[in-house]
C-alpha positions, 0 to 999 in steps of 0.5 A: 419671705419678707424683707424688714427695712429701716424707714429711709429708702433702703438697699435691699438685700441680705445683711453681710456681718464683718469681723468687726461688726458695729454695735447698735442700741436695740429696744425691741419689745415682746410681740410676734417676729415679723413685727420684731424683725422689722423693729430690729432692722430699723434700729440697725438701719439695715434690712433682713430677709425672713420668712413672713408667714412663719414670722406672724405665727411666732411670739418673741421676747423683748431684748434691750441693750448693746449688740452687734446685729448678729448678737441681737438676732441670736437673743431674739431668735433663741427658743424659736422656730427660727433661726439665723443662716449665713452663706459663704459669703458672710451674707444672714438671713432668717430661715426656719430652724432645721430647714435649708434655706432656699437655692439663691435666696439672697438674689431671689426673694420672690422664688416660689418655695414650698414646705419642702424647700423652705419659706415663701420670700415676699418683697416689701416697700417703704412707697405710700408709707414714709414711716416703715417698710410694709409688703402688699398685703399689709399696706394701706393703699393698693401697692404692687410689688414686681421682683424683675426675676418674674419669668414674664420680664424675660424677653421683653424689651424695655421696661416699659413693656416688662410691666404691661406683662404683669400690671392690668392697669397699666397700659401702653399702646404702640405709637405708629406715625405719631410724631414724637410719640413713636420715640417716647411712648405714653403709658397710663395708669388707671386710665389716666394721662401718662403725665398724671403718674409720677416716676421715683428711683430709689424714692427720688423724683424722676424727671419728665421726659423732653418729648410732648405728645402731640399726637398721642392717641387721644388719651395722651394728647399734650402729655409730657410723662416721664420715660420709662423705657430708658431705665435698664432692667438689669440695675432694677431690684423691684418695681413698686407701684402705688396705685393710689392718689399720693400728691400730698406726700410726693408732689405734683402728679401724682394723681393715678399712682407713683412707680419707684424703681428700686436699684439693686445693691448685691455686693460680691454677686453680679449677672449677665444675660443674652437674649434673641428674639423675633416675630414670627412674620419674620421681622422685628428681629431683637438682641440684647445683653445685660450685665451687672456687677456688685462690687464690695466697698470698705467693710458695709459699702457697695456699688453696683454696676450695670450696663445694657446693649439692645438692637431691635428692627421695625415690624410691618403690619400693613396692606397697601394704601387705596390710593396707592393702589390706584396709582399702580392700577393707573400705570405707576409702576413705581409705587412701594409696595406697601407705600407706608408701613405701619408697625413698631419703630426700629431701635438702634445702638440703645445703651444703658448704663448704671451706677448704684453706690451706699458707703457708710462713714461712721457707725450712723451715717452713711452716703449714698449716690446714684446714676443712670444714662441712655442714649439710643436712636429711633426711627419710623415712617410717617404717613405717604406723600401721594404724588398726584394729591399731596397739596403743597408738594405735588399738587397746587391748591384745594381745587379739582381736578388738582393742578400739578405743581410746578417750579418756574424756575426762572420766575413766574411771567418771566423767560419760558413759560411753564405748562399747566397739567391737570390731574385726573385719575390717569398716571401723570407720568404717562402724560406728554405734557409731564414728560416735556418738563421731565426731559432736562435736555429741553428748555421747558425742562431745564426751567420748569421742575416738579418734585415727581421727577424725583419722586415719581412714586410719591415719598414717605418720610421716615422720622426719628431722633436720638434720646438722651436720658441721664440722672444723679443724685447724691446724699447722706441719711442716718441718724442725729440727736434724739433718734432723728433719722434724716435724708439729705439729697441733691439731684438732677435730671436731663431728657434730650432728643434731636430730630432728624427726618429723611426721604422728605424734601422742603417744597419752597426750595424746590431743585435745591431742597436737601432729602435729609433734614435736622429739624431741631430737638427738645430737652428737659432739665431738673434740679432737686434738693431735700430735706427729710426727717423722721422721728419716732414719737412714744404715745399711749397707743399700741406701737409709737407714732412717727412723724416725717417732715421735710423741704424740698426745692425743684427747678425745671427748665425746658428748651426748644432747639432750633433746627438747621436753617433748610429744615424751616426756611421759606424759599423762592418758590414759597407759597404767596412769597413776595407776593407771589402765589408759587404754591409750594409749602415750607419746611422739611415736610412732615416736620418743619423744623423749629425756627429760631424766634420760636425757639428758646428756654423756660424755667420755673422754680418749686419750693415744697413742705410736707408733714407725714404721720403714721399712727398705728392704733392698736394691733387692728387699726393703722392710720396715716395722715399727709399734708403738703403745700407746694409753692410755683413761681409761675402760678403760685400755691398749692396746697393737698391732704391725705388720709388712709385707713387700715382695719384688721377686722380678722386674723384673716380679713382687713379693709383699708380706705383712703381719701386725697386731693392732688394736683397736676401743674402745667409743664413748662413746655405745655405752657410755651412750646410752638409745633408744627405737625401733619396729620389726617384730617377730613380731606386727607393730610393737613399741616396743623400748628399747636400755639402756646395758650398766651399766643395772641392767636390762640387767645382770639381761638379761645385759650386762657392761661394754664391752670393746675389740674385738680383732683380728688381720690377716694379708695376702699378696699379689702384684704383677705388672708383665705390661708398662709399660702393664698391672699386676695385684695379688692380695691374700688377706686374713683378719681375727681379729675377738674381742668385737666391739661389737653390739646384741643381738638383741631380748630379750622383756620379762616383767612383772618387767622391766617393773617394774624399769624403772618404778621407774627412771622409765620411765612407759611401759615397760607399752608396751615389748615388747622390750629391747637393750643394747650388748654384746661379742656374739660373734667373727667370722672374715672371709676375702677376695680383691682382685684388680685388674687395670689396663691402659693401651693404644692401639686404633684411634686410641683411647686406651682404660683398662681397670680389672677388680677382683673381690672374694670376701669370707666372714664367719663367726661363730665364737662367740657370746654366752650370755645370762646370764639365769635365765629363758632357760637356753641362749639367746644375744644373736644370733638365727639371722637376725641371725647371717645378716645377719652373714654373708650380707646382702653379696654373697660376690662383687662385681666391676667392669668398667670401660672409658674410651675417648677420642678427641679431644674425645670420652670414652666410659666404661662399667661392669659391676657384678657384685652376689653373692646375698645374705640378708636377714632382712626388716624385720630382725623374725627373724619368718620373712621370710628372703629369698634373693636371686640375683645381678645385673648392672648397666651404667653408661655416660658420654660427655663432650665437651670443647666448649672447653679445660677446658670438658666436657659430660658425659652418664651413664646409671647401671644402663643396662638398669634391672636391679632386685632380684629381687621381694621374695617378703614385699612385702605385708607392709610394702610393700616391693617389692624387698629393702631391702638390696639390694647395688647400690640398687633404685631403678633406671635413673638419667640425668644431664647435667653442665656441667664447667668450669675455669680 
């Protein structure tokens, strides 16, 4: 069933008529019922549900005059196969005559219904076309419209996880040991980075996350995209995914596409759900509660309130590391098994709240507002610190055999001298010399300190953070003057994270070091204001053209927040402290705190103007054109355009195509942030610094001021209506993206460069082994195909809906920036492994086939996923740990039983056959049993049970 809507992003739902219903001026010409009802809904500034396939086959007379909505509908539908149905709450829907409306139609528009039970409901969207709401099949660009009552949304922990279940071109990899990326997982649409997709809520731009993914699995390294996982599923009615470049319509970042999340508005209705589940391995237990309630405000206003609470335990898919096993074999019995865990992070106290308000203030005007807020804690593990190998904590220098790092508490060359202990393959804890310094009763023991005394089995830092996210928008929309529709709004968004790291030390502080640190945080604050106008322009063509134009203003502010002093302090045992080489590294090991001198706040403003023109040239030709100019306070103006075309060649076959230019501006954070992290390199763990491109050391290494990424998008597709209940779409796309912004591969530091860092005040620079910086690194060309087939049919008394989707994506790096550094002639900013990660880390082929079957009170749903072969540079080390992984199939299943009207029990299993990725050939290096970027995850079978109710 289709939802007819007025052009300004609507509040979706059936219409409720009141005893004092307002009158409207209607002018609807004779045409098919689907077009008449959409036009009628637009003139009444409301939404309507109606049976789409049947409406296409019915021709209605026109109406002229002033009527209430119900009066107009009665006149329009008189003597037709359609009629009005009013439920016991006063809501109106359009149904076939002599046919009862489907159960729960007002809340379950996408229910799978056959002729015996009523019409099929289809959803529509205003995304990608400001003029009128359209269904996915009727759109001039590829569009997915996904209802949150989709059976495969059940059991998903977040909106991010839910979308990966149903969108083949949407990929999210597990992020383990990857700094802040494990707290805000990057998502990839059409093979591009997470910040190449623009996110909207109720048609309004959503802010990006405060997290910059320094270790984003290659593809999203350096990206700063939005955090979709904080959106409450209970508050969302449908997700709309525009799979096409749209920067000319919506602005920066809309290169891979746009995702819009439409909030619920169901006055007088509510829902609640309880879900619990765990993995078959016995871990990852998850519980959640979701509740949503719609309230009527006055005669036609509505307020929707939604809330969620969730907790999830971590998972562990590890083997024992070979270096930890060697220590066990040598007699160190305090080594943990496993020494390092690889799996999903723990999520604690995940609270999400949402409110959506719409209140008419007159016949032609209404005010609206919505707000969303989230707070949650996430925690995972970093790399294991080997007590006989980790430099700067347990070991001095890089020479072999290593020397145990010992702090001389009364000073080097003063008082009692500390012994030298060489580290061979033997257990150092059994060494008589070590036992001497570990003996606190002796003078040597009291004066000499090694961190082996605290961590005889080494340690694995636990890294986490508290994520807070909030959005607020308010505005007014309606009609004024000569049929001009307007939408004026202001809004603000906030994303903040405060990090913590436990079970680690600041080695330079020696025995005075704490083991728990607060290393600081980051925040992204955005403010928006917009004015949009829309007018129907009578022409001599088939239908009036629609002109949309508007102004937008946006302020972006990025804040890097200093950590507590102990997290970055240069202690008295630091390497080269006051000319004495004690050798201990500086800062909380694993994530040194942000220092006051590298913290700060940076801001920019953006102003934009846009013009859209929608042109129905005939009953078979439909085209749109868009133009946008955007001016940034930090790097100037950018202009983009888009043209799209749809041709209905026959009654059952249509073609569509679009071409557009786009851009993505460098974020304020990418241009200014300084970060120090620990990653795997050729020689094991090493500290690495990321510098802003304007830093003099980065400039010496080849950095230049960042410029926008620029894209050219082209797509062409066909749509075939094989029957009233079966549709197929096939779309080819190509995205050329120039000057992509990312971090370089690690650049090894020499003594001269380390000296420059020391001069800048980086007192711990002696411990850095490599550096990165943000730069316009490379150009790519991405090509792909999207195939979608949807078929609804009745067989053996069961109602079936079959949905098959296939995505093929191929990305090629076609240019790489050369390093402008005299000592590295011919070198490039990206290693061969990094290029392979960009091209092949996401599978070239991905497919889903889902079948939903309904009979009486029962519903069964099955879904088969195929994830193609992929490449992984394991540990992002560029150290020869290459993985060429084959493709695999997984299967999900759902069973629901209707306990009573609006109440049901659902049981489900993800990955029914516990199909795991192929074993990691390098699993004993760091303990990861499976490739850490495996598409579809590596946690295995997950089972859940959910109790869902409504009223």
